[in-house]
N, C-alpha and C positions, 0 to 999 in steps of 0.2 A: 376653524382656521381657513382663511382664503388660500387658494392655490398659489397665489403669488407672494404669500407672506414669507418673510425672511426671519428665521428664528435665530436670535442672538447674533444677528449680522453675519451669519455663516451658512445656515442650512436652508435652502430654498425648496419648498414643497411643490410637487407637481401634480400627482394624482394619487388617489387612494387605491392601494393594491390588496388590502385586506381589512376586514372588520371583525370585531368580537364584541362580547357583551360589555366590556369595559373600555375598549380602546380601538384605535384605527392605526393602520400601518400605511405610510405614504412613501411613494417613490420620490427621492429628493436628490439634490446636488450639494455636496460640500464645496462651497465656492472658494474656501481658503486653499484646499488641496486639489480642487478640480476633479473630484471623483464622485461617482454615483454611490448613493447610500440609501438605506431604508431608515425611516424615522417612525418610531412607534410612539403614539401620543395617547395619554390617558384622558379619556373624555371627561369634561366637568360633570360631576355627579348631581349638582343642584342642591338647593337648601332643603328640599323635601326628603332627602335621604337621611337615614339614621346616622348621627355623628360618629358613632362607633364603627359602623359599616364603612363610612367614608374614610375614616382614619386607617382602618385595616387595609382597604384596597390601595390607598396611596402608599402605605408602608410596604405592601407587597410589591408594588411597582418599583419602589426604591430598592427593595431587596433584590428583585430580578436584576437591576442594573449592577448592584454590587457583586452579586454572585457571578453573573455572566461576564462581567469585565475582568474577573479574576481568572477566567479560563482561557487558555491558549492551546487549542488543539484543532487539527484540521476537521474533526468531526463535530465541532461545537461552533455555533454562530459567533462570529467575532463582534464584540461591542466596542465602538470607538469613543462614545461620549454619552453623557447624561446631564440633564439640567431641568430647569423650570422656566417657562416663558409665559408671562401674563397669567400665572396661576395654573398653567397646564404643564404637567410633567411629561418629559419626552426622553426617549432612548434612541441613540444613533447606532445603527448596526450595519454590517456589510450587507449589500444588496445581493440576494440570492436569486439567480436565474434558474428556476426549476419549478417543481410542484411538490406539495406535501403528499404523503402516502394516501391520505384520504382522497385528494384530488385525482391521484393516479388511478385509484380504484374506480372512482366515478367516471373518469374519462375512458376507462377500459370497459365501459358498459357493464359494470357490476361483475366482471370476470376477475378471478384471482390473477396475480402477477405471474410471469414466467418463473419457473423454478430457479433458474440461474440468478434472476434478480432478487428473489427471496433470500437465497443463500448469501449473496453479496451484501444485501442490506443488513442481514443478521450479523455478518462478520464486522461490517463497518460500525454499526451501532454498538456492538459489544466492545470494540476497540475504544470508542468514545466514552462509553460508560465506565470502562476500566480506568480511564484517565480521570473522569469527574469523581469517581468513588475514591480514588487515591487522594484527591484533594479534600476528602471529607464531605462531599456534596451528594445528596440523594435527590433525584429530580422530583419524584412523587406524582408526576402527572404525564407520564410517557404514554403517548397515544399517536395514531396515524397523523393527526393534524399537526403534531409537534415534531415530526421527522420529515426533513426535506430531502428530496432526491434532485440533484442538480443536473444540468444538461450533459455534463461530462461523466455522469455516473456516481459522483461523490455524494455522500450522505452526511447530513448535519442534523444534530439535535437542537431544537429551538425552545424558547419559552421556559425559563427557570423561575417563573413567578412564584411558585409555592415550594421551591426547593428547600431542603433543610441542610443547614451547615452543622456538621457534627459538633462543633465547639459552641453552638448557639442554641442549645435546646430550650433554654428559658424563653428566649424571644419567640421561637417557633410555637411554644405552647400558648403564648399570648395570642398569636395569630390564629390558632385553631380554636380558641375559646368563644368565637362569635357565632358559631353555628353555620358558618359557610363551609360547604362541602369541599374537602381537600382531595381532588382527583375527579376522574370521570368514571361513572359506574361500570361501563363495559371493559375497563382496563385496570380496575382497582384490585389490589392484592387482598387476600383474606384478612391479613393483619391490619390493613387500613380499614377495612369494613368493620372489624370487631374492636377497633380502637386500641389495638395492641402495640407493642414496641415495633418501630419501623426502622429498618436499616437498608443497606444497598441491595439486599435480596428482594425487597419489594419492587424495585425497578426491574429486576430480572423477571419477576412474575408479569409485570405490565408488558415488558418486551415479548414475553411468550404470548400474551393476548394479541399483540400487534402482529407478530409473525403468523399466528394461527389465522388471523383475518386476511392478511395479504396472500397467504398460501392457499386458503380455501374459499375466500370470498365472503365469509361470515365470521363474526367474533365467536369465541368458544361458547358463550351463553347468549344466543341470538333471540333475545326476548325484549318486548317493548315495555314491560312493566319494570320499573326501577327496583322494586322490592324483589321480584323474581330473579333479576339479574344479580343482585347482591347475594341472595341466598345461594344462587348457583355457584358463584365464586367461592363462597364459604363452605358449601356442603356437597356439591355435586361434582363427580369426576368428569372431566371433559371427554367428549367423544374423540377417538383417535382421528387424526387428520386424514389418514389414507382411506377412511370410510367415506369421506366427503370428496376426496380427489385421489384416485387410485394411483396416478402416475407419480405422486410425490415419493422421493427416495425414503427408504426406511429410516435412515439416520436422521433426516430432518424431522420425521414424525417423533422419534425418540427424544431428540433434543428439545423440541417444543413442549412435549408432555412433561419432561423433566422440569422445565421452567415453570410449568403450571402446577407443580406440587403444592398441596394445601399448606404445608409448613415450610418455613424458610430453610430448615435443615435438609429438606428433601430436594432442594434445588442445587444447581452448581454452586460451588463455594464462592465464586466471585465472577465478574465479567471477564477477567483474564483467563480463568479456567474455561469459561464458555467459549471464548474466541478460539482457544487452543483446540477444543473439541470440534468446533466447526471446521477449522482449517484441516485438522487431522482427517476428519470424515470426508471433506470435500476432495482432498488430495489422495484419498485411498490409503491412508495410513492405518494405524491401530484403531479398531472400532471403538466408538464411544461407549462409556459405561452407563448403563441404565441405572435409575434410582432403585432403591430397595423396593421389593414387591409391595410392602405395606404402604408405601407412599401412594401407590396407584390403586390401592384396594377399592374395589367398586361396591363393596357391601355397604348397606345403609348404616348411618351412625346409630349406635345403640341408645345413646343418651339424647335427651332433648337438646336441640341446638340453642345456643345462647341468643339472647335478644340482640337485635341490631341496635347500633348506637342511636342516640336521640336525633342526631342531625340528618338521619335518613328519612325522617317523617316528611311526607309531602314531596319527596325528591322525584324529579322526572328522570327518565332514562338517559337524557343527554344525547349528544350527537355521537353516533358511531359512523365508521367510515362509509358504509353502505347500508341500505335498508332493503327489506323485502326478500323474497326467495331468490336463491342463486339462479341466475339465468343460464340457459344452455351455453356450454363453452365450446370454443373452437378446439380442434385437436391441439394437444400440447406441442410446443415447439420442439422440433428434433434438430439438434445441431448438425446432424449429417445432411440436412437439407441444404446446407451451405455449398454443397457440391452439385446441386441439381439446377436445372434451368429456372427454377422458381427464384433463385437468388443470384445466379451469375449467368453471363452470356458465354457459353462454351465455344462459340464460333471462332474466338481468337485465343490461340494457345499462349500461355505465359512463358516467356523465355527466361533462362536462368538469371540474366541481367536484364531487368525489364526496362523498356523505354519509359521516359517520363509520361505521366498522364497528360493528355492534351490540355493546353493552357486555356482553351476557349477563345472565342473571338474577342478582340479588343472592343471596348465600347465605342460606339460611333453614333453621331446624331442622325446619320442617314439610315441606320438600321432600324427596322420596326421594333417596337417594344416586345420583350419576351412575353408570350402569353402566360397568364397566371396558371400554375399547375392546379389540378383538382385536389380537393382535400383528401380524396381517396389515395391519390398518388403520393402525396406527402406522408400519409399514414403508412403506406406500404414501404416507402423508403426508410422511414423511421424504424419500422419493424426489422428491416434488413440490416440497418445499422446496429441495432441492439443484438441481432443474431451474430454479427461479426464480433461484437464485444464478448458475447457469451462463449463463442469458440475460443477466443483468446484466453478467457478465464479458465477454460478447460485445458489450456496448453496446446490446443490444436492450431498452431500459428500459421501453417501453410493454408489451411482452409479459411482462417480468419482473414489472411491477406487477400485471398481471392474474392471473398465476399465484400470486404471493405473497398477494394479497388473498384469493383463493379458499382457499388453504391456511390462512391465518389464521382465516377463518370456520369451516372444517371442524375445525381443531384446537381452536378455542374450544368448539364443540359437543361434541366428543369428549372433550376433556381439561379444559376449564374456562378461563376468561379469564386466570387468574393462573398457569397451568401454564408452566413454563420454555420448553417447545417453542412454545406459543402466543405467548408474548412474543417469542421469537426470530423467529418469522415476522412478527409485527407490526413488529418493529424493522427487518427487511429491507424490508418493504413501505413503511415510512416513508422508508427510505433511497432507494427508487426514486422516491417522490414528490419528494424533495429534488433528485434528479438530473434530474427532469422539470420543474424550475423551478416547483414548486408548494409554496413554503415554508409557506404557511398550513395546507395539508392535512398536510404533513409534521410541522409543529409539534404539531398535534392528536394525531397517532399517537405521536410520540416522547414527548409528555407522558404519554400513557396507559401506554406501556411503562415509563417511569420510575416512575410511581406503582405499577404492578404489581410491579416488581422491588423497590421499597422494602418492600412488604408481604411478598414472598416471600423476598428475600435480605438485606434490610437496606440502609441508606443508603450504607454504605461498600463494598459489594461491587463488584468491577470491572465487572460487567455493568450494575449500576445506574448507576455513574458514566459508563459509555459512553453510556447513553441520555440522561442529564442533559446530558452534553457536547454531544451532537447537538442537544438541545433548545436549548441556548445558541447553537449555530451557526445554526440556522434563525431564531432571534430576531434575530440579526445580519443575516441575509438580508432580514428584514422591516423593517430600519431601527430596530429596538427595541434599540439598542446598550446603553442603561443597564441594561435587564433582563438582556441577555446578559452584561454585565459582572458583575452580582451573581451570576448562576448559575455563570459560569466561576470566579469567586473561591471559591465554596463547593466546587465540584468539585476545584479545585486544592488547597485546604486538606486535603481528604479524601485525595487522591492522595499528597500529600507525607507525610501522617501514616501512611498504610497501606503505601505502596509505596516511599517515599523520594524525595528531590528529583531523583535522576538516572535514575529509571525512564523508559523510553521513553514510556509513557503520560502520566506527569507532565510530561515535556518537551513533548509534543504539546499538552497543555492550556495550558501556559505560552505556547507559540507562539500559540495561538488567542486567549489573553487579551491578548497584546501586539498582535496584529492589531486586536482590538476597541478597545483603548485608542487606537489611531490614529484609528479612526472616531469616537471620542468627542472628538477634537481634542486629546487628551493626548499630543502627538507625542513630547516628550522622554521621557516614561515608556515609551512604546511602543518608542522606539529603544533605551533602556537594557535593557529586558526582552528584546527580540529579540536584541540583541547577546549577552546572557548565555546565552540558549537556543542560539544558534549556536555559541558556544564550548563549551558542554556537549555538544551533539550531535557536534561535531567530535572532541571528546575520546573520546566513547563509541562513536560509529558510524563515525567517519572523516570527513575533510574533504570528501570527494566523495560521501558518501552522499546519496541524493535528499532525505531529510528535512533533513539539514544544509543542503543547497543551497536548499531552500524557505525556511528561516529566514534564510539569508544574503541571499536575494532581498528578504525583508521588511526586513532591516536597510538595504539599499540604498534601498528605497522610502522609509523614514522619513528617511534622509539627504536625499533629494530634497525631502521635505515641509518639512524644516528649512532648505532653501535651500543645503545643503552639496553643490552639484552636482559638484564635482571629486571628492569622496570617493565620492559615489554612483556616478559614472562608473567609478571604479576597482573598486568592489564589484561592479557589474553585469558588468564585463568578466571578473572572476574567476569569477563564476557561469556566464557564457556559456562560458568555456573549459572549466570542469569539467563542465558538462552536455554539451558537445560530445564530451568524452572518454568520459563514462559512458553517455550516452543516444544520442549521435549528433547530427550537425549539423542534421538536419532534424526532430528531435523537437520537438513543440509547446512543451515547456518551454524548450528551447534557443532556439527562435525567439522566445519571449516575452522572454527575457533580452536577446537581440539588439535587440529593439524598444526596450527601455528604454535600452540603450546609445545608440541614435539619439536618443531624447528628451533624454538628458543632453547630448549633443553640441550639439543645437539650443539648449538652455537656456544653454550656455556660449558661444554665439555662433559655434560652429564648424559653421555650416550646410552648408558644402561637404562636410565629412566625413559629416555626417548624411545628406545626399542620397545618397552612395554606399552607406551602410549600408542605407537604406530601398529603394534600387533592388535591391540583392541580396536583401533581405528579401521584397520583392514577388515576385521571381522564385521564391524558395523556397516562399513561401506558396501561390503559384499552382500550383506543381508538386505540392505535398503535399496541399493542401486544395481547390484549384480557384479560379477567378477570382472567383466570387461569394461566397466564404466571408466572413463578417464580419471575421475577422482579416486576410484578404488586403486587404479594403477599408480596414481601419484602417491598415494599413501604407501603402497608396496615399494615404490622406488625409495621413498624416504626411510622405510624400514631397512632396506638394503644398505643405504648410506650409513645409517647409525650402527648396523651390525659391523660395518667396516671400522667405524670409529671406536668400537670396543674390541678391535683386533680379531673379530670372528670372520676372517676373510673367506673361508670356504663357504660359509652360509651366505655371506654377502654376494659372492660370485653366483651361487645358485639362484638367489633372488633376482639379481640383475639380469641373468640370462632368461629367467622365466618372464619377467616384466617386458624385456625386449621382444621376446617371441610374440606376446600378446599384442604389444603396441604395433609391431610390424604387420601383424595380421589385420588388426582393426584400423590402424591409421595409415599404414604404408611404410615401407622401409626408409623413405627419405623425410618422413615427418620429423620436425624438431624434437618431439618427445622420444621417438624411436632412436634418434641419434644420441640423445642424452643417456638413454639406457645402454646403448652400445659403448659409449665412453665409460660408463660405470663398470661394464664388463672388463674393459681394458685396464681400468684403475685396479680392480680386484686382482686381475692376472699379474699386474706389475707387483703388487704387494705380496703376492705369493711367489715372487721371483720367477715368473713365467713370461719373461720379456719377449721372447720370440713369438709367443702367441698374442701378446698385447700389441705388438707393432702393427700387424695387419688391421686390427680393430681401430687403433688410433688413426692410421692412414686412411681408412675408409671414411671415418667421421670427417676428417679434414677435406678429403676429395669431394664428398657430397656437399659439404657446406660451401666449398669454393664454387662448385657448379651452380648451386642454387642461390647463394647469397653474394658471390663475388669474392675475389681473393683478398680484398682489403677490409672485408667485414670483420668486426671484432671477434665474432664466434669462429670464423674461419682461421683468423690469426691465432686464437687460443688453441684450436685443433692442431695447427702446424707446430705450435710450441710444444704441445704434448708429444707429437711425433718426434721432434728433435730431442726431447728429454729421453724418450724411449731408445733412440739411436745411441745416445750417450751412455745409457746404462748397459747397452749391448757391446760397448767398446768401439763403436764405429764413430770415432771422434771427428774425423774430417767431414763426414756427411752431416753430423750433428751441428758442427760449427757453421757449415754452409747454410743449413736451414735456419739456424738462429739468426744469421746475418740477413737472410732474405726476409724473415719476419720483422726484424728491426727496421729494415729499409722501407717496408710497406707501412709500418706504423708511423715512421717519421721520415717521409719522403724529403729528398733534398730540395732546396729552393728552386723554383722553376719547373719542378716535376710533379707538382701536386695534381 
């Protein structure tokens, strides 16, 4: 096809960006929607080809289109269209800006990838496989060349050309009857090699091979002879990863070796279980469980190995991500280096409220052109950027902020303020500010990224929309919900127009818009939109996907806001059960859902059940987060409230006093949470008819709120109302009436006195 050819009057091809044995991938423009796309074309095979071979290859190409188009997940390449033009089959996909894992290894000079990147890739691929497997699809050719790492760190699985649909076994068997090898030798499971039954656990084995290679620099069976590679997969235990690379964490070694078990039963049950184990190990939770010893038995097999299937005869080893001996490695990246002069310039101290990063000189014809930075400098800056991302993934947000701020400044000087790399670092720097509870600073930086990306990429580019969506999010954090609503609505319209209503990014935007509608008091609209998003995510990602569960949690929250507590209770219980299954019983998201179950029970007058929920929750929070953690104290506060609801006021008073003491010590005596606990002390004293002791507590709450929030703030007025009620119960009616009148006047000021 000529570069200027227009396919179906819509897709204009520009240049080839990838070639394979059967096809080419072109960078192209969808002129109907004005977006950049990738077009995969099946090369004409010619009359000299065997007709059966030609038929199978064309059918596999059509099959890839059908399979891939049915998948909607952020970890799977999005397929937009499929067709035939002048006898050439073509597939239209999203254009991915990044490199596959094979390219990353080659560009890394045959070195393995940083540990943080390996773990992140493992987690993201496991998430994507969990989704595809739930759809009944087994990839069957997972390898480094079929896994893309995008510029923003996202990972996507590509090429479902030989995938198997669970409901289409007969068709698959016809495709495998031609003698064409199904898979790539270095990444094939033992059951694929032996011609046995294949299910989703075959993909897990292939993923183990991929992770082994990107973690150590070589595949588990690093041999050039195809027969030896296949026999190795079938008969030989893999060498532990840490014998090749000592700095790898022990948990990663165990997880990968579990994936490489010779029998499917020895591997993790499914990709969801795998992802849970990765997350648990990465975050320092419960250690992963190793496979039974017999699975990793290194003793030679007693019986003669079965013959390899006929299609392996004459087979070449195929492409592996890298070849040759592992080159000497640079020292492993140490996240703590983010605080050294190698990564930041310590000459300028960072203030608690940082000034904006310099905007850089405005472009001017009189200024000389910026000298092109050296390739070495660009590589160093890219490494520092990745280091900042790694620190963030470890939860070391202060250090990540310092590194990313420094990288942003250096990239701006070297590349310019509107260069894609500069904007990428500024975006991540803004994200760290948001995570550090500095929304005003984050807003400033996200806004600058959005403006720069509009100039560079256009208003509808996914990267531009991502920056604008984060801007809306931090506007909401600042209480500027109306502005956030307007921006979310604009981003959503663009996402629906360019990506479609069911794209994961579109659904994420709709989720955020639903959340923001609730904060605007538009609860019915919030409920309807959240319910629609939950249904769409369940359909596309699965009912137990974390994104689906986040939206189902929001549905439950809006039901509570609408006073529909029985429905909210049922919804929260479903979310709790699903999160417990997917994430584990002690995961923070699971515990958050359990907390809301207790709240619902209390609202429904089922205080005794709520007490038991919160007792268990306090124990779990203390075990996982510690006794002084804010969430532990929040659970203890709720326990005290529900003890009161069951008329156990002495216990409620003791709990409220204990929580207040810790909150005052940890948060300060004037923190809103400490004041809430002090009020709960006063409530319990009043219920015990100890009004003289309750009055000073109520008065202190009101006075602090008035000083901090102002006398007309709703919380201040509620505190004064509590004080008036206490005076009334003490028989001091004149003082109570005067305070009631003052509160009423402040709530409803006379005309002209507002």
